[in-house]
C-alpha positions as a Python dict, from the first residue, in 0.01 Angstrom:
ca = {
    (1, 'X'): (0, 0, 0),
    (2, 'X'): (-165, 86, 328),
    (3, 'X'): (-456, 322, 272),
    (4, 'X'): (-594, 507, 573),
    (5, 'X'): (-899, 733, 589),
    (6, 'X'): (-843, 1048, 794),
    (7, 'X'): (-1163, 1235, 880),
    (8, 'X'): (-1120, 1593, 998),
    (9, 'X'): (-1359, 1715, 1268),
    (10, 'X'): (-1674, 1525, 1159),
    (11, 'X'): (-1996, 1698, 1264),
    (12, 'X'): (-2275, 1454, 1181),
    (13, 'X'): (-2302, 1098, 1308),
    (14, 'X'): (-2483, 988, 993),
    (15, 'X'): (-2192, 1087, 769),
    (16, 'X'): (-1948, 918, 1005),
    (17, 'X'): (-2153, 599, 990),
    (18, 'X'): (-2167, 607, 612),
    (19, 'X'): (-1791, 666, 591),
    (20, 'X'): (-1727, 358, 806),
    (21, 'X'): (-1962, 149, 593),
    (22, 'X'): (-1807, 266, 264),
    (23, 'X'): (-1456, 208, 398),
    (24, 'X'): (-1543, -150, 487),
    (25, 'X'): (-1709, -200, 147),
    (26, 'X'): (-1375, -130, -16),
    (27, 'X'): (-1156, -318, 230),
    (28, 'X'): (-1013, -19, 415),
    (29, 'X'): (-978, -104, 783),
    (30, 'X'): (-797, 200, 921),
    (31, 'X'): (-996, 506, 1024),
    (32, 'X'): (-842, 803, 1199),
    (33, 'X'): (-1070, 1077, 1331),
    (34, 'X'): (-930, 1422, 1407),
    (35, 'X'): (-1111, 1613, 1684),
    (36, 'X'): (-1463, 1475, 1628),
    (37, 'X'): (-1751, 1716, 1690),
    (38, 'X'): (-2001, 1434, 1731),
    (39, 'X'): (-2023, 1111, 1928),
    (40, 'X'): (-1821, 855, 1731),
    (41, 'X'): (-2008, 571, 1903),
    (42, 'X'): (-2345, 743, 1892),
    (43, 'X'): (-2676, 582, 1793),
    (44, 'X'): (-2690, 725, 1440),
    (45, 'X'): (-2321, 663, 1373),
    (46, 'X'): (-2364, 294, 1458),
    (47, 'X'): (-2699, 268, 1278),
    (48, 'X'): (-2572, 400, 947),
    (49, 'X'): (-2243, 213, 962),
    (50, 'X'): (-2442, -113, 930),
    (51, 'X'): (-2188, -397, 956),
    (52, 'X'): (-1891, -161, 991),
    (53, 'X'): (-1951, -63, 1354),
    (54, 'X'): (-1619, -231, 1441),
    (55, 'X'): (-1436, 29, 1230),
    (56, 'X'): (-1585, 305, 1445),
    (57, 'X'): (-1504, 130, 1771),
    (58, 'X'): (-1145, 69, 1655),
    (59, 'X'): (-1096, 413, 1500),
    (60, 'X'): (-807, 620, 1635),
    (61, 'X'): (-910, 954, 1781),
    (62, 'X'): (-630, 1208, 1739),
    (63, 'X'): (-585, 1583, 1775),
    (64, 'X'): (-303, 1634, 1525),
    (65, 'X'): (-335, 1602, 1149),
    (66, 'X'): (43, 1598, 1112),
    (67, 'X'): (76, 1298, 1343),
    (68, 'X'): (-214, 1116, 1176),
    (69, 'X'): (-57, 1145, 830),
    (70, 'X'): (312, 1119, 921),
    (71, 'X'): (518, 919, 672),
    (72, 'X'): (235, 889, 418),
    (73, 'X'): (148, 1032, 77),
    (74, 'X'): (-129, 1277, 166),
    (75, 'X'): (-429, 1307, -67),
    (76, 'X'): (-673, 1586, 17),
    (77, 'X'): (-1025, 1644, -110),
    (78, 'X'): (-1205, 1972, -170),
    (79, 'X'): (-1515, 2110, -339),
    (80, 'X'): (-1338, 2448, -366),
    (81, 'X'): (-1038, 2412, -602),
    (82, 'X'): (-939, 2774, -544),
    (83, 'X'): (-823, 2678, -194),
    (84, 'X'): (-526, 2498, -348),
    (85, 'X'): (-371, 2829, -451),
    (86, 'X'): (-200, 2844, -112),
    (87, 'X'): (-26, 2515, -191),
    (88, 'X'): (103, 2597, -541),
    (89, 'X'): (-223, 2472, -696),
    (90, 'X'): (-153, 2108, -607),
    (91, 'X'): (-480, 2004, -773),
    (92, 'X'): (-490, 1681, -974),
    (93, 'X'): (-747, 1457, -1136),
    (94, 'X'): (-829, 1118, -987),
    (95, 'X'): (-634, 951, -1268),
    (96, 'X'): (-323, 1165, -1211),
    (97, 'X'): (-335, 1099, -838),
    (98, 'X'): (-368, 724, -891),
    (99, 'X'): (-57, 731, -1111),
    (100, 'X'): (131, 898, -825),
    (101, 'X'): (0, 644, -575),
    (102, 'X'): (105, 356, -799),
    (103, 'X'): (460, 486, -795),
    (104, 'X'): (444, 534, -418),
    (105, 'X'): (319, 187, -333),
    (106, 'X'): (624, 112, -122),
    (107, 'X'): (461, 319, 153),
    (108, 'X'): (124, 433, 281),
    (109, 'X'): (-133, 690, 175),
    (110, 'X'): (-371, 906, 377),
    (111, 'X'): (-700, 1011, 220),
    (112, 'X'): (-819, 1327, 395),
    (113, 'X'): (-1192, 1383, 427),
    (114, 'X'): (-1275, 1739, 530),
    (115, 'X'): (-1542, 1875, 760),
    (116, 'X'): (-1906, 1814, 673),
    (117, 'X'): (-1973, 2189, 669),
    (118, 'X'): (-1653, 2369, 565),
    (119, 'X'): (-1421, 2102, 424),
    (120, 'X'): (-1044, 2124, 460),
    (121, 'X'): (-885, 2458, 542),
    (122, 'X'): (-618, 2622, 325),
    (123, 'X'): (-357, 2537, 589),
    (124, 'X'): (-460, 2170, 583),
    (125, 'X'): (-450, 2165, 204),
    (126, 'X'): (-93, 2299, 221),
    (127, 'X'): (5, 1975, 393),
    (128, 'X'): (-132, 1762, 109),
    (129, 'X'): (91, 1619, -162),
    (130, 'X'): (-206, 1611, -400),
    (131, 'X'): (-563, 1739, -384),
    (132, 'X'): (-863, 1603, -572),
    (133, 'X'): (-1180, 1792, -658),
    (134, 'X'): (-1445, 1572, -814),
    (135, 'X'): (-1610, 1747, -1108),
    (136, 'X'): (-1986, 1708, -1152),
    (137, 'X'): (-2195, 1825, -1451),
    (138, 'X'): (-2476, 1964, -1236),
    (139, 'X'): (-2503, 2320, -1109),
    (140, 'X'): (-2456, 2203, -749),
    (141, 'X'): (-2102, 2067, -744),
    (142, 'X'): (-2045, 2006, -372),
    (143, 'X'): (-2073, 1635, -290),
    (144, 'X'): (-2155, 1492, 50),
    (145, 'X'): (-1828, 1376, 209),
    (146, 'X'): (-1937, 1012, 221),
    (147, 'X'): (-2043, 1019, -145),
    (148, 'X'): (-1710, 1169, -246),
    (149, 'X'): (-1529, 900, -50),
    (150, 'X'): (-1727, 625, -225),
    (151, 'X'): (-1627, 758, -567),
    (152, 'X'): (-1260, 787, -473),
    (153, 'X'): (-1236, 444, -310),
    (154, 'X'): (-1405, 285, -612),
    (155, 'X'): (-1146, 443, -842),
    (156, 'X'): (-852, 368, -611),
    (157, 'X'): (-936, 1, -547),
    (158, 'X'): (-1006, -68, -913),
    (159, 'X'): (-695, 98, -1053),
    (160, 'X'): (-430, 58, -784),
    (161, 'X'): (-243, -265, -859),
    (162, 'X'): (63, -400, -682),
    (163, 'X'): (365, -404, -912),
    (164, 'X'): (627, -599, -718),
    (165, 'X'): (901, -539, -973),
    (166, 'X'): (862, -163, -951),
    (167, 'X'): (819, -173, -575),
    (168, 'X'): (1171, -314, -537),
    (169, 'X'): (1310, -15, -728),
    (170, 'X'): (1105, 247, -545),
    (171, 'X'): (1247, 442, -255),
    (172, 'X'): (1048, 403, 64),
    (173, 'X'): (905, 692, 265),
    (174, 'X'): (1190, 683, 515),
    (175, 'X'): (1446, 745, 239),
    (176, 'X'): (1233, 1026, 95),
    (177, 'X'): (1198, 1196, 434),
    (178, 'X'): (1576, 1177, 487),
    (179, 'X'): (1641, 1362, 160),
    (180, 'X'): (1379, 1623, 243),
    (181, 'X'): (1543, 1686, 582),
    (182, 'X'): (1885, 1704, 416),
    (183, 'X'): (1753, 1962, 171),
    (184, 'X'): (1599, 2159, 458),
    (185, 'X'): (1931, 2172, 640),
    (186, 'X'): (2103, 2281, 319),
    (187, 'X'): (1876, 2578, 247),
    (188, 'X'): (1868, 2683, 614),
    (189, 'X'): (2232, 2783, 581),
    (190, 'X'): (2188, 2972, 254),
    (191, 'X'): (2148, 3347, 299),
    (192, 'X'): (2067, 3393, -71),
    (193, 'X'): (1748, 3185, -49),
    (194, 'X'): (1444, 3377, 70),
    (195, 'X'): (1117, 3224, 195),
    (196, 'X'): (1293, 2905, 298),
    (197, 'X'): (975, 2738, 428),
    (198, 'X'): (800, 2781, 93),
    (199, 'X'): (1104, 2646, -93),
    (200, 'X'): (1118, 2344, 137),
    (201, 'X'): (743, 2283, 96),
    (202, 'X'): (777, 2296, -283),
    (203, 'X'): (1071, 2054, -274),
    (204, 'X'): (876, 1814, -49),
    (205, 'X'): (576, 1802, -281),
    (206, 'X'): (787, 1765, -596),
    (207, 'X'): (997, 1480, -454),
    (208, 'X'): (695, 1287, -327),
    (209, 'X'): (504, 1329, -652),
    (210, 'X'): (806, 1222, -855),
    (211, 'X'): (820, 888, -671),
    (212, 'X'): (1199, 856, -718),
    (213, 'X'): (1390, 530, -719),
    (214, 'X'): (1649, 454, -451),
    (215, 'X'): (1931, 533, -694),
    (216, 'X'): (1778, 869, -784),
    (217, 'X'): (1744, 964, -418),
    (218, 'X'): (2102, 857, -351),
    (219, 'X'): (2224, 1080, -636),
    (220, 'X'): (2025, 1377, -502),
    (221, 'X'): (2162, 1318, -151),
    (222, 'X'): (2519, 1315, -278),
    (223, 'X'): (2462, 1636, -476),
    (224, 'X'): (2309, 1817, -176),
    (225, 'X'): (2583, 1695, 58),
    (226, 'X'): (2848, 1807, -191),
    (227, 'X'): (2691, 2154, -218),
    (228, 'X'): (2674, 2179, 163),
    (229, 'X'): (3040, 2089, 189),
    (230, 'X'): (3133, 2367, -55),
    (231, 'X'): (2943, 2621, 147),
}
């Protein structure tokens, strides 16, 4: 599985440097930075990245979260679990998310790191297939973004194994996206379905979490196509 770190509007060079260093510690070599509010190649960013300055110099600077995460299983992070209410409470433990990622290892995953000051917005969380909030026993539960990343990458790299036998059975992201588009076209023509965008969003999240096999997706495609033909 390709794991990419997507950092949304970083504000402090120090955090950006630490994120690069932690990413390299755990073998992640793909950083994408969305609309940075600090100098990515600044003195403090390079200083605190230590031997990971190359990750900062090779990081992709983008202005669209959708483009940065296209075709991937999107894992968001938040210190405010209540924000996930806008996305059908798509909040999961680290262990539950890892199980999903194991089933999705035919493709890629994006790990979203929110802003240093305000985290991910509700709209950004809506785009996530799963959201993790790290529980802490102390009264102050909000972790620094680089610290949260370290915990997650430790868990991911220790528990995400490559199961080649299962990978052959798993549908890839392209197949999944085709079924989601087919479903979207189906409900667009149904006058009896209200709030079509919400229905399509729910279907997208369910299908991606379910990690279907190629045969399962084929069966769903046939069923949707058959229903479209009848209508």
